[in-house]
Structure formats: structure tokens, C-alpha cells
N, C-alpha and C positions, 0 to 999 in steps of 0.2 A: 490469505483469507479463504481461498478455495479449500485448502486442507481443513480449516476450522469448520467450514460448512459441512464437508463430508464427515468429519468427526462427529459433529453434533447430530446430524441425521442418522449416522450409524449407531451412535449411542442411544438415541431416542428409540430407534426401531428395536434394539435389543432390550431396552428397559421396558418398552410397551409389551413385548412378548413375555418377559418375566412377570410383569404385573398382571397380564391377562391370565396366565396360568395360575397365579395365586388367587385371583378373583374366582376363577373356575373352581379351584380347590375349596375355597370358602363356601361356595354355593353347593357344590356337589358332594363334598366329603365331610365337612364339619358336622360332628354329632352323628355320623353314620358309620357303618361298618366299612372296613377297608375293601377296596375293589382289587381283586386279583387279576393282573394282566397276564402273567404267566404263573399258574398255580405253584405255590411253594418257592417261587423264585423272585418275582417282581410284583409289588403291590403299590397302589395309591392309597396312602394312609395319612390322614390329616394330623399335624402336630403344630402346636404353637411353641416356637423356640425362643425363649427369652435370654438365651446365651449366645455363644459363638459355635464354631464347629464342634460337633459331637456333644452339644449342650453344655460345654464348659463355661465358666464365668457367668452364671445365671444372674439376670437383673442388673447388669452393668451397662445400661443403654448409653450413658454419656461417654463411657470409655470407647464403645464401638463407634459412636458418632465421631469422636475425636480421631480415631484411627482412620475412618473413612475420609474425613476431611484432609488428613495428611496424605493419604494415598492419592486423592484427587488433586491436591496441590502439586505433588510430584508429577503426576500425569500432565497437568496443565503446563508445568515448567518444561517437561521433557518432549512432549509431542511436537512443538514447533522446531525443535532441534534436530529431529529425525529427517534426513534427506528424503525427498519425495520419490526417489527412484525405486523401481520394482524390487531391488535387492533387500530393501527394508520393510517390505509389505508384511512379512510374517511377524516381525518385531512390533510394528505398528498395530497389527490386528490383535496380537496378544494383549497389548496395553488397552485397546478399546474394550475387549471382552472383560478384562480385569476391572476397568472403570465401570462398565455397565453392571457387572455383578455387584460391585461395591455400592453403587447407587441404588440398584434394585432392592437390596437388603436394607439399605439406609432408609428408603421410603417406608418400608414396613416398620422399622424401629421408630421412626418419627411419628407415623400416623396410627399405628396399631399397638405400639409398645412391645411387639414381638414379631418374629419372622415366621411367615407361613412356610412350612416344609410339608412335602406330601409324596415324595418318591422314596420308596423303601425296597432295598434288596434283601428280602427275607432269607434267601439262600445262605448268605454270609452274615446275616444280622447286622448289616451296615447301618449306621445312623441315618435317619430320615433327612432328606435334603430337598433342594428346589432348583429351578432353572438357573437362578443367579449363582448358586453354589457351583453348578456345572461350569458356567462361564469362567469363574475365578479359578477353579481347580484345573480344568483342562488347559486354560491359557497359561497358568503359572508353570505347569509341567512342560508345555510346549516352549515357553520362554526359556526355561532352564536348558532344554535340549538345544534350542537355537544358539544360546549363548555359549554353551560348552562345545557344540560340534559344528556349527555353521558359521557364525560370525567370528571374525578375526579382530585382532587389536586395531588394525587400520580402520575397520568399520566403526568401532567405538570412538576412535580418534575423530572421525568425521562428525559424530554426534556431539561429543563433549569438547571439541576444540574451542578456543577462545573466540573465534569469529562468530560462533552461533549464539 
């Protein structure tokens, strides 16, 4: 039960941070010129993304909602199986950040019908993104690194054993 309370509070904090940045972007950036943070490198640039990463699959909101529900269902199933010892903290934190990012963008899709993106790396012309995207991308990369280089088969046996 304690793990669920920590999980919910952690997710709520991350989601609130994401949503506050998007509300700020709506008020400060929508309909206005981009704000250069580092000239020719990093800008705050308002975009309404009706697709997925890089703007692919435009206007398929139900598909994205379904994917988010599946991701959250897997997280709800998996989190209680993870041992609470410190060794699994990185694994658990990656899952929390992925979940928070998925929920943050799902909130946008449900209530706005688009995702608010506003961070733009002009230097490499990288697609505009948001805080929830950072959560998911960084956590997914770290999760891959942890799975490949840190965790061993025995660690996953503890998570996926029949006793859990």
C-alpha cells in the first residue's frame, strides 16, 4: 500500500509539472513569436500537435488514447511486482516517468484534442516537444541502458516469478 501511495504522489507531481508548463505555454506563447532562450539554438515555440512524435499519425486521438491505456495497464500490473529494495529504484523511477509522460499527453489529447508542444532545438531543427515527451524519452533510454547493462536475469526473475 505504501508503494502505491508513493507512486501516486510521484506521478501526480510529475503530471502537475507537465501540465503547468503547458498552461504557461498556452498563455505566454500561443499566437506570439517564439522566445529565443539561446539564440539560434533553443527556442520556446508554441505548437499544437495532433499526432505522435515528430507529428506522425495526425488526428488519430483514439489510437493514442488506446496506446496510453495499454501502457498504463502494464505499469499497474508491473509496479507491484517490483521489489522495494534500492536495487530496483532506477527501474521503478523509469516506469514512473514513462507513466507520467503518457498521462500528461493523454490529458492534453482528451481535453484539448491536441498536445501542447513548446520546446524547440533550432540548431538541429528537432521537432517541437514538451516536458511529458522529455519524461518518456529520457526514461525509455535509461530503462534500456539499465536492462542491457545493469540488471541481470536474476533481477528479472524476482519481478516476474510466479510468487509475485
